[in-house]
C-alpha positions in Angstrom: 70.4 37.4 152.8 73.0 39.7 154.7 72.5 41.7 157.8 73.3 45.2 157.2 76.0 46.5 159.7 75.0 49.1 162.6 77.1 51.9 160.9 75.3 51.2 157.5 71.6 51.4 158.8 69.5 53.3 156.7 68.0 56.3 158.8 64.1 57.8 157.6 66.2 61.1 156.8 67.8 59.7 153.7 71.0 58.4 154.3 72.7 55.7 156.1 73.8 56.4 159.7 77.6 57.0 158.8 76.5 59.5 155.9 73.9 61.4 157.9 76.9 62.0 160.7 79.2 63.1 158.0 76.6 65.4 156.8 75.9 66.5 160.3 79.7 67.0 160.6 80.1 69.3 157.2 77.2 71.3 158.1 78.9 72.2 161.8 81.8 73.2 160.0 79.9 75.4 157.7 78.5 76.7 160.7 81.5 77.3 162.7 81.9 80.4 160.5 79.8 81.8 162.8 81.7 81.5 165.7 84.6 83.2 163.6 82.6 86.1 162.6 81.6 86.6 166.4 85.3 86.3 167.4 86.2 88.9 164.5 83.8 91.0 165.4 85.1 91.0 169.1 88.6 91.6 167.9 87.3 94.9 165.7 85.2 96.3 168.9 88.4 95.8 171.0 90.3 97.5 168.3 92.6 94.6 167.4 92.7 94.5 163.6 95.3 92.0 162.9 93.3 89.5 164.7 90.1 90.5 163.0 91.7 89.8 159.6 93.1 86.6 161.0 89.4 85.4 161.7 88.3 86.8 158.4 90.8 84.5 156.8 89.9 81.8 158.9 86.3 81.9 158.0 87.4 82.3 154.3 89.2 79.1 154.5 86.2 77.1 156.0 84.0 78.6 153.2 86.1 77.5 150.5 86.5 74.2 151.7 83.1 73.1 153.1 81.1 73.2 150.1 83.6 70.6 148.0 83.5 68.4 150.7 79.7 68.8 151.0 79.0 68.1 147.2 81.7 64.9 147.4 79.5 63.7 150.4 76.1 64.2 148.8 75.2 66.1 152.1 72.1 67.1 150.4 70.8 63.5 149.6 72.2 62.2 153.2 70.1 64.8 155.1 67.3 66.3 153.1 66.3 68.4 156.2 68.8 70.8 156.3 69.4 73.3 153.6 73.4 73.6 153.1 72.7 76.7 150.9 70.6 78.5 153.3 73.0 77.7 156.1 76.2 78.9 153.9 74.3 82.2 153.0 73.5 82.9 156.7 77.1 82.4 157.5 78.5 84.2 154.4 76.4 87.5 155.5 78.0 87.6 158.5 81.4 86.8 157.7 81.6 88.4 154.3 79.7 91.7 154.8 79.0 92.3 158.4 82.2 91.6 159.9 84.1 93.6 157.2 81.8 96.4 157.2 82.1 96.5 161.1 86.0 96.7 160.4 86.0 99.2 157.9 83.8 101.4 160.1 85.9 101.0 163.1 89.6 101.1 161.7 88.3 104.4 159.6 88.6 103.1 155.6 86.3 106.2 154.7 86.5 109.7 156.1 84.0 110.9 158.7 80.7 111.7 157.2 80.7 108.8 154.4 81.1 105.8 157.0 77.7 105.6 157.8 76.5 106.5 154.1 78.9 103.5 152.7 78.5 100.9 155.5 74.4 101.3 154.8 75.0 100.6 151.1 77.2 98.1 151.5 74.9 96.1 153.9 72.0 97.1 151.8 73.0 95.6 148.5 74.7 92.9 150.0 71.2 91.7 151.3 69.5 92.1 148.1 72.2 90.1 146.4 72.0 87.3 148.8 68.2 87.2 148.1 68.8 86.7 144.4 66.9 83.4 143.1 69.9 82.9 140.3 73.2 83.5 141.9 74.8 81.9 139.5 75.3 81.2 135.7 75.1 77.3 134.4 78.6 77.2 134.4 79.0 78.8 138.0 79.9 82.4 137.7 78.3 84.6 140.0 75.7 87.1 138.8 76.8 90.7 140.4 79.6 91.3 142.5 79.2 88.5 145.2 79.6 90.7 148.2 83.0 89.5 148.9 84.0 92.4 151.4 86.0 89.9 153.4 88.9 90.4 150.9 87.8 94.0 150.0 88.3 95.4 153.8 91.6 93.8 154.8 93.1 94.9 151.3 92.3 98.6 151.9 93.8 98.4 155.6 97.1 96.7 154.4 97.3 98.5 151.3 96.7 102.0 153.5 94.6 103.0 150.5 93.5 106.4 150.7 90.3 107.4 151.4 89.2 108.5 147.9 90.2 105.0 146.4 88.2 103.3 149.1 85.2 105.3 148.5 85.5 104.9 144.6 86.0 101.1 145.1 83.4 100.9 147.2 80.1 102.5 145.4 81.7 101.0 142.1 81.4 97.6 143.9 78.1 98.1 145.3 76.8 99.1 142.3 78.1 95.8 140.4 76.4 93.9 143.3 73.0 94.2 141.7 74.0 93.8 138.0 74.3 90.7 135.9 78.4 91.4 135.6 79.8 87.8 135.7 82.1 87.2 138.6 84.1 84.0 139.2 83.8 81.6 141.7 87.3 80.1 142.0 86.3 76.8 143.6 83.3 75.9 141.0 84.4 77.6 137.5 86.0 74.7 135.7 87.9 77.7 133.2 91.3 78.6 134.6 90.5 76.5 138.0 94.0 76.2 138.6 95.0 79.9 137.9 92.2 81.0 139.8 92.5 79.1 143.2 96.5 79.9 142.9 95.4 83.4 142.6 93.2 83.2 145.6 95.8 81.2 147.9 98.5 83.7 147.1 95.9 86.8 147.8 95.2 85.3 151.2 99.1 84.1 151.9 100.0 87.8 151.2 97.3 89.1 153.4 98.1 86.5 156.1 102.0 87.7 155.9 101.3 91.4 155.6 99.1 91.0 159.0 101.3 89.0 161.0 104.3 91.5 160.1 102.0 94.7 160.6 103.4 97.4 160.4 106.0 96.7 158.2 105.5 96.7 154.4 106.9 94.1 151.8 106.5 95.8 148.2 105.9 92.4 146.8 103.3 91.0 148.7 101.7 94.9 148.4 101.8 94.0 144.8 100.0 90.8 145.3 97.3 92.6 146.8 96.8 94.8 144.0 97.8 92.1 141.3 95.1 89.4 142.7 92.1 91.6 142.0 93.4 93.0 139.0 93.2 89.5 137.6 89.8 88.8 138.9 88.8 92.3 137.1 90.3 91.2 134.0 88.4 87.6 133.7 85.0 89.5 135.1 85.2 91.8 132.0 86.4 89.0 129.7 83.0 86.4 130.6 81.0 89.5 130.7 81.9 90.4 127.1 81.5 86.9 126.0 77.7 87.5 126.3 77.1 84.1 127.6 74.0 83.5 129.4 
């Protein structure tokens, strides 16, 4: 009868010591999004939009990689006392909703008189979306617009889009948040996964370059900022029209 090695001993939490340490490290990675969000908020308050966008992008990268890592490491089984989904939702509400709303308010995405109303509408509809018990379909499409204002706010800013465009898009997305219209999760939806991930990477890359080179404009990169959401709009309509549950 062999003696188990110390780093493979089973803990009462549900996994081996090594698995538990790895699980905590992955949860810490997810939780680091709060720190990035807080730093982004500080940048907004100090009037530094470029710095705020960089923190937003960093938070998006963390949000994109922590889920696949957690699933590969079976974090839920190794550390059943921690709910990674709840942790992710808490972080996402800060980085995907509150920080972008502050960004749009401070850097005048909307005309005077509209800012408070639209900010409240975003915060209200987003928190209702996060509380849904069935956020996803069985094939991992989101039900309703998944409150990814962290992509919307920098796009408004970098494209210098007119106030009326920002108002129309914002109201439309807030309405879609409370619907069952299907929006893609680029990392989890198997259908066209490579294309969807590539589009997302291009969108973030264009956003980063335009941020670093602000106030210089580059038409090809600005086209990417329009084409990427247009692609997602197309597959959203296609998937929703299909009528699958």
